[in-house]
PDB file of N, CA, C and O in Angstrom:
ATOM      1  N   MET A   1     101.724  96.382 135.485  1.00  0.00           N
ATOM      2  CA  MET A   1     100.885  95.331 134.969  1.00  0.00           C
ATOM      3  C   MET A   1     100.517  95.622 133.527  1.00  0.00           C
ATOM      4  O   MET A   1     100.203  96.758 133.172  1.00  0.00           O
ATOM      5  N   ALA A   2     100.556  94.641 132.739  1.00  0.00           N
ATOM      6  CA  ALA A   2     100.203  94.781 131.330  1.00  0.00           C
ATOM      7  C   ALA A   2      98.711  94.512 131.152  1.00  0.00           C
ATOM      8  O   ALA A   2      98.143  93.610 131.769  1.00  0.00           O
ATOM      9  N   ARG A   3      98.111  95.302 130.310  1.00  0.00           N
ATOM     10  CA  ARG A   3      96.692  95.091 130.022  1.00  0.00           C
ATOM     11  C   ARG A   3      96.551  94.010 128.973  1.00  0.00           C
ATOM     12  O   ARG A   3      97.409  93.833 128.109  1.00  0.00           O
ATOM     13  N   LYS A   4      95.453  93.298 129.069  1.00  0.00           N
ATOM     14  CA  LYS A   4      95.207  92.311 128.024  1.00  0.00           C
ATOM     15  C   LYS A   4      94.570  93.038 126.838  1.00  0.00           C
ATOM     16  O   LYS A   4      93.829  94.000 127.037  1.00  0.00           O
ATOM     17  N   PRO A   5      94.835  92.611 125.656  1.00  0.00           N
ATOM     18  CA  PRO A   5      94.276  93.276 124.488  1.00  0.00           C
ATOM     19  C   PRO A   5      92.750  93.181 124.492  1.00  0.00           C
ATOM     20  O   PRO A   5      92.180  92.147 124.842  1.00  0.00           O
ATOM     21  N   VAL A   6      92.108  94.267 124.100  1.00  0.00           N
ATOM     22  CA  VAL A   6      90.655  94.329 124.074  1.00  0.00           C
ATOM     23  C   VAL A   6      90.181  93.830 122.711  1.00  0.00           C
ATOM     24  O   VAL A   6      90.690  94.240 121.668  1.00  0.00           O
ATOM     25  N   THR A   7      89.214  92.952 122.745  1.00  0.00           N
ATOM     26  CA  THR A   7      88.681  92.432 121.479  1.00  0.00           C
ATOM     27  C   THR A   7      87.662  93.428 120.924  1.00  0.00           C
ATOM     28  O   THR A   7      87.241  94.355 121.616  1.00  0.00           O
ATOM     29  N   GLY A   8      87.286  93.225 119.699  1.00  0.00           N
ATOM     30  CA  GLY A   8      86.349  94.120 119.027  1.00  0.00           C
ATOM     31  C   GLY A   8      85.007  94.200 119.716  1.00  0.00           C
ATOM     32  O   GLY A   8      84.451  95.288 119.866  1.00  0.00           O
ATOM     33  N   SER A   9      84.477  93.062 120.139  1.00  0.00           N
ATOM     34  CA  SER A   9      83.159  93.068 120.781  1.00  0.00           C
ATOM     35  C   SER A   9      83.209  93.737 122.160  1.00  0.00           C
ATOM     36  O   SER A   9      82.260  94.412 122.557  1.00  0.00           O
ATOM     37  N   GLU A  10      84.315  93.548 122.886  1.00  0.00           N
ATOM     38  CA  GLU A  10      84.454  94.202 124.189  1.00  0.00           C
ATOM     39  C   GLU A  10      84.558  95.716 124.028  1.00  0.00           C
ATOM     40  O   GLU A  10      83.985  96.476 124.810  1.00  0.00           O
ATOM     41  N   LEU A  11      85.288  96.136 123.017  1.00  0.00           N
ATOM     42  CA  LEU A  11      85.459  97.558 122.746  1.00  0.00           C
ATOM     43  C   LEU A  11      84.119  98.199 122.389  1.00  0.00           C
ATOM     44  O   LEU A  11      83.799  99.288 122.864  1.00  0.00           O
ATOM     45  N   ILE A  12      83.348  97.522 121.559  1.00  0.00           N
ATOM     46  CA  ILE A  12      82.027  98.038 121.178  1.00  0.00           C
ATOM     47  C   ILE A  12      81.130  98.137 122.403  1.00  0.00           C
ATOM     48  O   ILE A  12      80.385  99.106 122.544  1.00  0.00           O
ATOM     49  N   GLN A  13      81.189  97.152 123.288  1.00  0.00           N
ATOM     50  CA  GLN A  13      80.374  97.174 124.501  1.00  0.00           C
ATOM     51  C   GLN A  13      80.776  98.335 125.406  1.00  0.00           C
ATOM     52  O   GLN A  13      79.914  99.011 125.968  1.00  0.00           O
ATOM     53  N   GLN A  14      82.091  98.571 125.549  1.00  0.00           N
ATOM     54  CA  GLN A  14      82.566  99.693 126.364  1.00  0.00           C
ATOM     55  C   GLN A  14      82.081 101.020 125.789  1.00  0.00           C
ATOM     56  O   GLN A  14      81.629 101.898 126.524  1.00  0.00           O
ATOM     57  N   LEU A  15      82.179 101.156 124.473  1.00  0.00           N
ATOM     58  CA  LEU A  15      81.731 102.394 123.829  1.00  0.00           C
ATOM     59  C   LEU A  15      80.228 102.591 123.992  1.00  0.00           C
ATOM     60  O   LEU A  15      79.776 103.708 124.245  1.00  0.00           O
ATOM     61  N   ASN A  16      79.453 101.525 123.850  1.00  0.00           N
ATOM     62  CA  ASN A  16      78.004 101.617 124.040  1.00  0.00           C
ATOM     63  C   ASN A  16      77.672 102.048 125.466  1.00  0.00           C
ATOM     64  O   ASN A  16      76.780 102.871 125.669  1.00  0.00           O
ATOM     65  N   ASP A  17      78.374 101.504 126.448  1.00  0.00           N
ATOM     66  CA  ASP A  17      78.160 101.893 127.833  1.00  0.00           C
ATOM     67  C   ASP A  17      78.480 103.372 128.049  1.00  0.00           C
ATOM     68  O   ASP A  17      77.743 104.086 128.729  1.00  0.00           O
ATOM     69  N   MET A  18      79.592 103.820 127.459  1.00  0.00           N
ATOM     70  CA  MET A  18      79.980 105.233 127.585  1.00  0.00           C
ATOM     71  C   MET A  18      78.936 106.147 126.961  1.00  0.00           C
ATOM     72  O   MET A  18      78.569 107.164 127.549  1.00  0.00           O
ATOM     73  N   VAL A  19      78.461 105.793 125.784  1.00  0.00           N
ATOM     74  CA  VAL A  19      77.459 106.611 125.093  1.00  0.00           C
ATOM     75  C   VAL A  19      76.165 106.654 125.910  1.00  0.00           C
ATOM     76  O   VAL A  19      75.547 107.711 126.032  1.00  0.00           O
ATOM     77  N   ALA A  20      75.754 105.516 126.468  1.00  0.00           N
ATOM     78  CA  ALA A  20      74.542 105.483 127.290  1.00  0.00           C
ATOM     79  C   ALA A  20      74.700 106.385 128.516  1.00  0.00           C
ATOM     80  O   ALA A  20      73.763 107.090 128.891  1.00  0.00           O
ATOM     81  N   GLU A  21      75.857 106.364 129.126  1.00  0.00           N
ATOM     82  CA  GLU A  21      76.113 107.223 130.292  1.00  0.00           C
ATOM     83  C   GLU A  21      76.084 108.693 129.900  1.00  0.00           C
ATOM     84  O   GLU A  21      75.538 109.512 130.639  1.00  0.00           O
ATOM     85  N   LEU A  22      76.653 109.040 128.765  1.00  0.00           N
ATOM     86  CA  LEU A  22      76.635 110.430 128.297  1.00  0.00           C
ATOM     87  C   LEU A  22      75.210 110.901 128.016  1.00  0.00           C
ATOM     88  O   LEU A  22      74.850 112.028 128.355  1.00  0.00           O
ATOM     89  N   ILE A  23      74.401 110.044 127.397  1.00  0.00           N
ATOM     90  CA  ILE A  23      73.012 110.401 127.113  1.00  0.00           C
ATOM     91  C   ILE A  23      72.257 110.639 128.415  1.00  0.00           C
ATOM     92  O   ILE A  23      71.489 111.594 128.529  1.00  0.00           O
ATOM     93  N   LYS A  24      72.476 109.773 129.387  1.00  0.00           N
ATOM     94  CA  LYS A  24      71.819 109.902 130.687  1.00  0.00           C
ATOM     95  C   LYS A  24      72.210 111.219 131.363  1.00  0.00           C
ATOM     96  O   LYS A  24      71.356 111.924 131.901  1.00  0.00           O
ATOM     97  N   GLU A  25      73.495 111.543 131.333  1.00  0.00           N
ATOM     98  CA  GLU A  25      73.982 112.773 131.943  1.00  0.00           C
ATOM     99  C   GLU A  25      73.441 113.993 131.202  1.00  0.00           C
ATOM    100  O   GLU A  25      73.095 114.997 131.826  1.00  0.00           O
ATOM    101  N   ASN A  26      73.368 113.910 129.875  1.00  0.00           N
ATOM    102  CA  ASN A  26      72.854 115.018 129.078  1.00  0.00           C
ATOM    103  C   ASN A  26      71.397 115.306 129.425  1.00  0.00           C
ATOM    104  O   ASN A  26      71.008 116.470 129.529  1.00  0.00           O
ATOM    105  N   ARG A  27      70.589 114.269 129.603  1.00  0.00           N
ATOM    106  CA  ARG A  27      69.187 114.453 129.978  1.00  0.00           C
ATOM    107  C   ARG A  27      69.081 115.140 131.334  1.00  0.00           C
ATOM    108  O   ARG A  27      68.263 116.041 131.523  1.00  0.00           O
ATOM    109  N   LYS A  28      69.916 114.706 132.278  1.00  0.00           N
ATOM    110  CA  LYS A  28      69.901 115.306 133.613  1.00  0.00           C
ATOM    111  C   LYS A  28      70.278 116.782 133.531  1.00  0.00           C
ATOM    112  O   LYS A  28      69.639 117.618 134.170  1.00  0.00           O
ATOM    113  N   LEU A  29      71.303 117.109 132.756  1.00  0.00           N
ATOM    114  CA  LEU A  29      71.739 118.500 132.626  1.00  0.00           C
ATOM    115  C   LEU A  29      70.662 119.361 131.965  1.00  0.00           C
ATOM    116  O   LEU A  29      70.468 120.516 132.344  1.00  0.00           O
ATOM    117  N   LYS A  30      69.959 118.795 130.973  1.00  0.00           N
ATOM    118  CA  LYS A  30      68.871 119.550 130.331  1.00  0.00           C
ATOM    119  C   LYS A  30      67.759 119.850 131.321  1.00  0.00           C
ATOM    120  O   LYS A  30      67.210 120.952 131.325  1.00  0.00           O
ATOM    121  N   ARG A  31      67.423 118.881 132.159  1.00  0.00           N
ATOM    122  CA  ARG A  31      66.394 119.104 133.181  1.00  0.00           C
ATOM    123  C   ARG A  31      66.834 120.203 134.151  1.00  0.00           C
ATOM    124  O   ARG A  31      66.044 121.071 134.521  1.00  0.00           O
ATOM    125  N   ASP A  32      68.110 120.151 134.559  1.00  0.00           N
ATOM    126  CA  ASP A  32      68.636 121.170 135.468  1.00  0.00           C
ATOM    127  C   ASP A  32      68.578 122.559 134.842  1.00  0.00           C
ATOM    128  O   ASP A  32      68.197 123.528 135.500  1.00  0.00           O
ATOM    129  N   VAL A  33      68.953 122.650 133.578  1.00  0.00           N
ATOM    130  CA  VAL A  33      68.929 123.942 132.878  1.00  0.00           C
ATOM    131  C   VAL A  33      67.500 124.466 132.799  1.00  0.00           C
ATOM    132  O   VAL A  33      67.261 125.645 133.059  1.00  0.00           O
ATOM    133  N   ASP A  34      66.547 123.608 132.444  1.00  0.00           N
ATOM    134  CA  ASP A  34      65.146 124.026 132.369  1.00  0.00           C
ATOM    135  C   ASP A  34      64.647 124.517 133.724  1.00  0.00           C
ATOM    136  O   ASP A  34      63.960 125.535 133.808  1.00  0.00           O
ATOM    137  N   ARG A  35      64.992 123.795 134.772  1.00  0.00           N
ATOM    138  CA  ARG A  35      64.546 124.160 136.116  1.00  0.00           C
ATOM    139  C   ARG A  35      65.148 125.502 136.541  1.00  0.00           C
ATOM    140  O   ARG A  35      64.440 126.362 137.066  1.00  0.00           O
ATOM    141  N   LEU A  36      66.441 125.681 136.316  1.00  0.00           N
ATOM    142  CA  LEU A  36      67.096 126.928 136.708  1.00  0.00           C
ATOM    143  C   LEU A  36      66.622 128.110 135.863  1.00  0.00           C
ATOM    144  O   LEU A  36      66.491 129.227 136.365  1.00  0.00           O
ATOM    145  N   THR A  37      66.368 127.859 134.586  1.00  0.00           N
ATOM    146  CA  THR A  37      65.885 128.927 133.714  1.00  0.00           C
ATOM    147  C   THR A  37      64.511 129.399 134.165  1.00  0.00           C
ATOM    148  O   THR A  37      64.247 130.600 134.216  1.00  0.00           O
ATOM    149  N   ALA A  38      63.639 128.456 134.491  1.00  0.00           N
ATOM    150  CA  ALA A  38      62.292 128.819 134.939  1.00  0.00           C
ATOM    151  C   ALA A  38      62.354 129.580 136.259  1.00  0.00           C
ATOM    152  O   ALA A  38      61.600 130.533 136.457  1.00  0.00           O
ATOM    153  N   ARG A  39      63.226 129.178 137.148  1.00  0.00           N
ATOM    154  CA  ARG A  39      63.307 129.810 138.465  1.00  0.00           C
ATOM    155  C   ARG A  39      63.949 131.191 138.375  1.00  0.00           C
ATOM    156  O   ARG A  39      63.505 132.127 139.039  1.00  0.00           O
ATOM    157  N   GLY A  40      64.986 131.318 137.559  1.00  0.00           N
ATOM    158  CA  GLY A  40      65.730 132.574 137.522  1.00  0.00           C
ATOM    159  C   GLY A  40      65.287 133.544 136.462  1.00  0.00           C
ATOM    160  O   GLY A  40      65.793 134.666 136.423  1.00  0.00           O
ATOM    161  N   SER A  41      64.365 133.167 135.596  1.00  0.00           N
ATOM    162  CA  SER A  41      64.007 134.044 134.492  1.00  0.00           C
ATOM    163  C   SER A  41      63.313 135.305 134.950  1.00  0.00           C
ATOM    164  O   SER A  41      63.534 136.368 134.370  1.00  0.00           O
ATOM    165  N   ALA A  42      62.471 135.222 135.982  1.00  0.00           N
ATOM    166  CA  ALA A  42      61.748 136.404 136.451  1.00  0.00           C
ATOM    167  C   ALA A  42      62.704 137.433 137.041  1.00  0.00           C
ATOM    168  O   ALA A  42      62.591 138.627 136.761  1.00  0.00           O
ATOM    169  N   ALA A  43      63.630 136.975 137.847  1.00  0.00           N
ATOM    170  CA  ALA A  43      64.567 137.892 138.499  1.00  0.00           C
ATOM    171  C   ALA A  43      65.573 138.455 137.506  1.00  0.00           C
ATOM    172  O   ALA A  43      65.992 139.608 137.616  1.00  0.00           O
ATOM    173  N   ALA A  44      65.949 137.647 136.554  1.00  0.00           N
ATOM    174  CA  ALA A  44      66.998 138.065 135.629  1.00  0.00           C
ATOM    175  C   ALA A  44      66.467 138.896 134.463  1.00  0.00           C
ATOM    176  O   ALA A  44      67.241 139.561 133.776  1.00  0.00           O
ATOM    177  N   SER A  45      65.152 138.863 134.234  1.00  0.00           N
ATOM    178  CA  SER A  45      64.621 139.530 133.050  1.00  0.00           C
ATOM    179  C   SER A  45      64.876 141.029 133.072  1.00  0.00           C
ATOM    180  O   SER A  45      65.202 141.604 132.033  1.00  0.00           O
ATOM    181  N   SER A  46      64.739 141.680 134.229  1.00  0.00           N
ATOM    182  CA  SER A  46      64.977 143.122 134.280  1.00  0.00           C
ATOM    183  C   SER A  46      66.454 143.435 134.042  1.00  0.00           C
ATOM    184  O   SER A  46      66.780 144.414 133.371  1.00  0.00           O
ATOM    185  N   ALA A  47      67.340 142.614 134.584  1.00  0.00           N
ATOM    186  CA  ALA A  47      68.775 142.828 134.371  1.00  0.00           C
ATOM    187  C   ALA A  47      69.140 142.603 132.911  1.00  0.00           C
ATOM    188  O   ALA A  47      69.973 143.317 132.352  1.00  0.00           O
ATOM    189  N   VAL A  48      68.516 141.612 132.301  1.00  0.00           N
ATOM    190  CA  VAL A  48      68.786 141.330 130.890  1.00  0.00           C
ATOM    191  C   VAL A  48      68.292 142.483 130.030  1.00  0.00           C
ATOM    192  O   VAL A  48      68.982 142.910 129.105  1.00  0.00           O
ATOM    193  N   GLU A  49      67.100 142.988 130.331  1.00  0.00           N
ATOM    194  CA  GLU A  49      66.561 144.117 129.564  1.00  0.00           C
ATOM    195  C   GLU A  49      67.466 145.333 129.685  1.00  0.00           C
ATOM    196  O   GLU A  49      67.731 146.016 128.695  1.00  0.00           O
ATOM    197  N   ARG A  50      67.936 145.602 130.887  1.00  0.00           N
ATOM    198  CA  ARG A  50      68.826 146.740 131.113  1.00  0.00           C
ATOM    199  C   ARG A  50      70.118 146.571 130.309  1.00  0.00           C
ATOM    200  O   ARG A  50      70.602 147.520 129.692  1.00  0.00           O
ATOM    201  N   SER A  51      70.663 145.369 130.322  1.00  0.00           N
ATOM    202  CA  SER A  51      71.897 145.105 129.576  1.00  0.00           C
ATOM    203  C   SER A  51      71.678 145.265 128.079  1.00  0.00           C
ATOM    204  O   SER A  51      72.529 145.805 127.371  1.00  0.00           O
ATOM    205  N   LEU A  52      70.529 144.792 127.602  1.00  0.00           N
ATOM    206  CA  LEU A  52      70.238 144.923 126.172  1.00  0.00           C
ATOM    207  C   LEU A  52      70.092 146.389 125.767  1.00  0.00           C
ATOM    208  O   LEU A  52      70.550 146.793 124.698  1.00  0.00           O
ATOM    209  N   ARG A  53      69.449 147.182 126.627  1.00  0.00           N
ATOM    210  CA  ARG A  53      69.325 148.612 126.317  1.00  0.00           C
ATOM    211  C   ARG A  53      70.694 149.278 126.266  1.00  0.00           C
ATOM    212  O   ARG A  53      70.952 150.119 125.405  1.00  0.00           O
ATOM    213  N   THR A  54      71.565 148.902 127.188  1.00  0.00           N
ATOM    214  CA  THR A  54      72.916 149.462 127.207  1.00  0.00           C
ATOM    215  C   THR A  54      73.676 149.094 125.948  1.00  0.00           C
ATOM    216  O   THR A  54      74.344 149.939 125.352  1.00  0.00           O
ATOM    217  N   ILE A  55      73.579 147.840 125.541  1.00  0.00           N
ATOM    218  CA  ILE A  55      74.266 147.385 124.326  1.00  0.00           C
ATOM    219  C   ILE A  55      73.708 148.113 123.111  1.00  0.00           C
ATOM    220  O   ILE A  55      74.460 148.533 122.231  1.00  0.00           O
ATOM    221  N   GLN A  56      72.377 148.261 123.067  1.00  0.00           N
ATOM    222  CA  GLN A  56      71.753 148.947 121.941  1.00  0.00           C
ATOM    223  C   GLN A  56      72.243 150.397 121.858  1.00  0.00           C
ATOM    224  O   GLN A  56      72.536 150.895 120.771  1.00  0.00           O
ATOM    225  N   ARG A  57      72.328 151.063 122.997  1.00  0.00           N
ATOM    226  CA  ARG A  57      72.797 152.445 123.026  1.00  0.00           C
ATOM    227  C   ARG A  57      74.241 152.541 122.543  1.00  0.00           C
ATOM    228  O   ARG A  57      74.584 153.456 121.793  1.00  0.00           O
ATOM    229  N   ARG A  58      75.082 151.610 122.964  1.00  0.00           N
ATOM    230  CA  ARG A  58      76.487 151.620 122.532  1.00  0.00           C
ATOM    231  C   ARG A  58      76.614 151.386 121.033  1.00  0.00           C
ATOM    232  O   ARG A  58      77.423 152.025 120.361  1.00  0.00           O
ATOM    233  N   VAL A  59      75.805 150.464 120.517  1.00  0.00           N
ATOM    234  CA  VAL A  59      75.861 150.183 119.080  1.00  0.00           C
ATOM    235  C   VAL A  59      75.418 151.406 118.295  1.00  0.00           C
ATOM    236  O   VAL A  59      76.031 151.752 117.284  1.00  0.00           O
ATOM    237  N   GLN A  60      74.349 152.070 118.755  1.00  0.00           N
ATOM    238  CA  GLN A  60      73.884 153.260 118.056  1.00  0.00           C
ATOM    239  C   GLN A  60      74.943 154.344 118.066  1.00  0.00           C
ATOM    240  O   GLN A  60      75.154 155.012 117.054  1.00  0.00           O
ATOM    241  N   ARG A  61      75.607 154.529 119.184  1.00  0.00           N
ATOM    242  CA  ARG A  61      76.688 155.524 119.243  1.00  0.00           C
ATOM    243  C   ARG A  61      77.826 155.162 118.312  1.00  0.00           C
ATOM    244  O   ARG A  61      78.403 156.031 117.659  1.00  0.00           O
ATOM    245  N   ALA A  62      78.152 153.868 118.250  1.00  0.00           N
ATOM    246  CA  ALA A  62      79.272 153.436 117.400  1.00  0.00           C
ATOM    247  C   ALA A  62      78.942 153.627 115.932  1.00  0.00           C
ATOM    248  O   ALA A  62      79.826 153.929 115.129  1.00  0.00           O
ATOM    249  N   LEU A  63      77.672 153.454 115.573  1.00  0.00           N
ATOM    250  CA  LEU A  63      77.290 153.583 114.168  1.00  0.00           C
ATOM    251  C   LEU A  63      77.075 155.036 113.754  1.00  0.00           C
ATOM    252  O   LEU A  63      77.083 155.354 112.565  1.00  0.00           O
ATOM    253  N   LYS A  64      76.886 155.906 114.724  1.00  0.00           N
ATOM    254  CA  LYS A  64      76.670 157.317 114.432  1.00  0.00           C
ATOM    255  C   LYS A  64      77.948 157.893 113.838  1.00  0.00           C
ATOM    256  O   LYS A  64      79.054 157.553 114.260  1.00  0.00           O
ATOM    257  N   GLU A  65      77.778 158.776 112.847  1.00  0.00           N
ATOM    258  CA  GLU A  65      78.948 159.381 112.215  1.00  0.00           C
ATOM    259  C   GLU A  65      79.594 160.341 113.206  1.00  0.00           C
ATOM    260  O   GLU A  65      78.902 161.176 113.789  1.00  0.00           O
ATOM    261  N   PRO A  66      80.895 160.239 113.407  1.00  0.00           N
ATOM    262  CA  PRO A  66      81.554 161.108 114.379  1.00  0.00           C
ATOM    263  C   PRO A  66      81.560 162.558 113.878  1.00  0.00           C
ATOM    264  O   PRO A  66      81.584 162.781 112.668  1.00  0.00           O
ATOM    265  N   PRO A  67      81.539 163.529 114.762  1.00  0.00           N
ATOM    266  CA  PRO A  67      81.567 164.931 114.329  1.00  0.00           C
ATOM    267  C   PRO A  67      82.888 165.233 113.643  1.00  0.00           C
ATOM    268  O   PRO A  67      83.946 164.741 114.035  1.00  0.00           O
ATOM    269  N   ARG A  68      82.798 166.046 112.621  1.00  0.00           N
ATOM    270  CA  ARG A  68      84.022 166.377 111.871  1.00  0.00           C
ATOM    271  C   ARG A  68      84.786 167.467 112.601  1.00  0.00           C
ATOM    272  O   ARG A  68      84.198 168.423 113.108  1.00  0.00           O
ATOM    273  N   ARG A  69      86.079 167.316 112.649  1.00  0.00           N
ATOM    274  CA  ARG A  69      86.919 168.297 113.329  1.00  0.00           C
ATOM    275  C   ARG A  69      87.484 169.266 112.301  1.00  0.00           C
ATOM    276  O   ARG A  69      87.745 168.904 111.154  1.00  0.00           O
ATOM    277  N   LYS A  70      87.661 170.474 112.729  1.00  0.00           N
ATOM    278  CA  LYS A  70      88.256 171.460 111.843  1.00  0.00           C
ATOM    279  C   LYS A  70      89.753 171.205 111.782  1.00  0.00           C
ATOM    280  O   LYS A  70      90.386 170.862 112.780  1.00  0.00           O
ATOM    281  N   ALA A  71      90.304 171.381 110.583  1.00  0.00           N
ATOM    282  CA  ALA A  71      91.744 171.175 110.422  1.00  0.00           C
ATOM    283  C   ALA A  71      92.493 172.332 111.072  1.00  0.00           C
ATOM    284  O   ALA A  71      92.107 173.492 110.926  1.00  0.00           O
ATOM    285  N   ARG A  72      93.541 172.016 111.775  1.00  0.00           N
ATOM    286  CA  ARG A  72      94.356 173.049 112.408  1.00  0.00           C
ATOM    287  C   ARG A  72      95.308 173.642 111.397  1.00  0.00           C
ATOM    288  O   ARG A  72      95.817 172.953 110.513  1.00  0.00           O
ATOM    289  N   LYS A  73      95.535 174.919 111.541  1.00  0.00           N
ATOM    290  CA  LYS A  73      96.528 175.567 110.692  1.00  0.00           C
ATOM    291  C   LYS A  73      97.873 175.465 111.390  1.00  0.00           C
ATOM    292  O   LYS A  73      97.964 175.563 112.614  1.00  0.00           O
ATOM    293  N   ALA A  74      98.904 175.268 110.602  1.00  0.00           N
ATOM    294  CA  ALA A  74     100.245 175.180 111.165  1.00  0.00           C
ATOM    295  C   ALA A  74     100.675 176.557 111.626  1.00  0.00           C
ATOM    296  O   ALA A  74     100.545 177.530 110.884  1.00  0.00           O
ATOM    297  N   THR A  75     101.176 176.645 112.820  1.00  0.00           N
ATOM    298  CA  THR A  75     101.622 177.940 113.336  1.00  0.00           C
ATOM    299  C   THR A  75     103.133 177.966 113.377  1.00  0.00           C
ATOM    300  O   THR A  75     103.770 177.025 113.850  1.00  0.00           O
ATOM    301  N   GLY A  76     103.696 179.037 112.887  1.00  0.00           N
ATOM    302  CA  GLY A  76     105.145 179.193 112.937  1.00  0.00           C
ATOM    303  C   GLY A  76     105.844 178.302 111.931  1.00  0.00           C
ATOM    304  O   GLY A  76     105.215 177.647 111.100  1.00  0.00           O
ATOM    305  N   ALA A  77     107.142 178.296 112.030  1.00  0.00           N
ATOM    306  CA  ALA A  77     107.946 177.490 111.126  1.00  0.00           C
ATOM    307  C   ALA A  77     107.884 176.035 111.558  1.00  0.00           C
ATOM    308  O   ALA A  77     107.930 175.715 112.746  1.00  0.00           O
ATOM    309  N   VAL A  78     107.783 175.194 110.600  1.00  0.00           N
ATOM    310  CA  VAL A  78     107.740 173.768 110.881  1.00  0.00           C
ATOM    311  C   VAL A  78     109.173 173.262 110.952  1.00  0.00           C
ATOM    312  O   VAL A  78     109.942 173.414 110.003  1.00  0.00           O
ATOM    313  N   ALA A  79     109.516 172.673 112.054  1.00  0.00           N
ATOM    314  CA  ALA A  79     110.871 172.148 112.219  1.00  0.00           C
ATOM    315  C   ALA A  79     110.985 170.860 111.428  1.00  0.00           C
ATOM    316  O   ALA A  79     110.160 169.955 111.555  1.00  0.00           O
ATOM    317  N   ARG A  80     112.012 170.798 110.618  1.00  0.00           N
ATOM    318  CA  ARG A  80     112.227 169.593 109.823  1.00  0.00           C
ATOM    319  C   ARG A  80     113.124 168.638 110.585  1.00  0.00           C
ATOM    320  O   ARG A  80     114.104 169.026 111.220  1.00  0.00           O
ATOM    321  N   LYS A  81     112.757 167.414 110.497  1.00  0.00           N
ATOM    322  CA  LYS A  81     113.527 166.383 111.181  1.00  0.00           C
ATOM    323  C   LYS A  81     114.742 166.035 110.324  1.00  0.00           C
ATOM    324  O   LYS A  81     114.623 165.778 109.126  1.00  0.00           O
ATOM    325  N   GLN A  82     115.886 166.031 110.948  1.00  0.00           N
ATOM    326  CA  GLN A  82     117.101 165.727 110.213  1.00  0.00           C
ATOM    327  C   GLN A  82     117.150 164.234 109.940  1.00  0.00           C
ATOM    328  O   GLN A  82     116.859 163.412 110.809  1.00  0.00           O
ATOM    329  N   LYS A  83     117.526 163.904 108.710  1.00  0.00           N
ATOM    330  CA  LYS A  83     117.633 162.506 108.338  1.00  0.00           C
ATOM    331  C   LYS A  83     118.794 161.870 109.069  1.00  0.00           C
ATOM    332  O   LYS A  83     119.911 162.386 109.079  1.00  0.00           O
ATOM    333  N   THR A  84     118.505 160.754 109.670  1.00  0.00           N
ATOM    334  CA  THR A  84     119.586 160.025 110.327  1.00  0.00           C
ATOM    335  C   THR A  84     119.706 158.691 109.619  1.00  0.00           C
ATOM    336  O   THR A  84     118.812 157.848 109.693  1.00  0.00           O
ATOM    337  N   GLY A  85     120.779 158.519 108.962  1.00  0.00           N
ATOM    338  CA  GLY A  85     120.997 157.288 108.233  1.00  0.00           C
ATOM    339  C   GLY A  85     122.433 156.849 108.402  1.00  0.00           C
ATOM    340  O   GLY A  85     123.193 157.440 109.169  1.00  0.00           O
ATOM    341  N   THR A  86     122.787 155.831 107.698  1.00  0.00           N
ATOM    342  CA  THR A  86     124.178 155.385 107.778  1.00  0.00           C
ATOM    343  C   THR A  86     124.962 156.121 106.711  1.00  0.00           C
ATOM    344  O   THR A  86     124.561 156.183 105.549  1.00  0.00           O
ATOM    345  N   ARG A  87     126.045 156.655 107.115  1.00  0.00           N
ATOM    346  CA  ARG A  87     126.903 157.357 106.155  1.00  0.00           C
ATOM    347  C   ARG A  87     128.047 156.446 105.776  1.00  0.00           C
ATOM    348  O   ARG A  87     128.563 155.677 106.587  1.00  0.00           O
ATOM    349  N   ARG A  88     128.419 156.556 104.539  1.00  0.00           N
ATOM    350  CA  ARG A  88     129.539 155.731 104.073  1.00  0.00           C
ATOM    351  C   ARG A  88     130.840 156.405 104.421  1.00  0.00           C
ATOM    352  O   ARG A  88     130.995 157.616 104.265  1.00  0.00           O
ATOM    353  N   ARG A  89     131.753 155.622 104.883  1.00  0.00           N
ATOM    354  CA  ARG A  89     133.086 156.146 105.187  1.00  0.00           C
ATOM    355  C   ARG A  89     133.922 156.125 103.925  1.00  0.00           C
ATOM    356  O   ARG A  89     133.791 155.252 103.067  1.00  0.00           O
ATOM    357  N   LYS A  90     134.761 157.092 103.852  1.00  0.00           N
ATOM    358  CA  LYS A  90     135.689 157.081 102.737  1.00  0.00           C
ATOM    359  C   LYS A  90     136.773 156.075 103.044  1.00  0.00           C
ATOM    360  O   LYS A  90     137.410 156.112 104.097  1.00  0.00           O
ATOM    361  N   THR A  91     136.965 155.186 102.110  1.00  0.00           N
ATOM    362  CA  THR A  91     137.971 154.160 102.346  1.00  0.00           C
ATOM    363  C   THR A  91     139.251 154.537 101.611  1.00  0.00           C
ATOM    364  O   THR A  91     139.225 155.010 100.474  1.00  0.00           O
ATOM    365  N   THR A  92     140.321 154.324 102.265  1.00  0.00           N
ATOM    366  CA  THR A  92     141.629 154.576 101.637  1.00  0.00           C
ATOM    367  C   THR A  92     142.251 153.248 101.312  1.00  0.00           C
ATOM    368  O   THR A  92     142.436 152.378 102.163  1.00  0.00           O
ATOM    369  N   GLU A  93     142.554 153.134 100.093  1.00  0.00           N
ATOM    370  CA  GLU A  93     143.146 151.862  99.677  1.00  0.00           C
ATOM    371  C   GLU A  93     144.581 151.997  99.357  1.00  0.00           C
ATOM    372  O   GLU A  93     145.227 151.016  98.989  1.00  0.00           O
TER     373      GLU A  93
END
């Protein structure tokens, strides 16, 4: 089935209806978030505090200057790696 072309005024009305529905849904979601936040904030606060302390400790460790290591002395003869490359063949002309 082919759709009939939508006129400008019909399109504007459809868009207005969609926007009104989105606003209505957004208000409902905000109410839900407020309700859940109020209900769960007491129980979650200790877990959040614990997580924040853990993150703070990790950041402090990361920012701390790492201990300097002593340089190792080379023991014995150092084996040299043989160069492996392409060798040119002698061409006979």
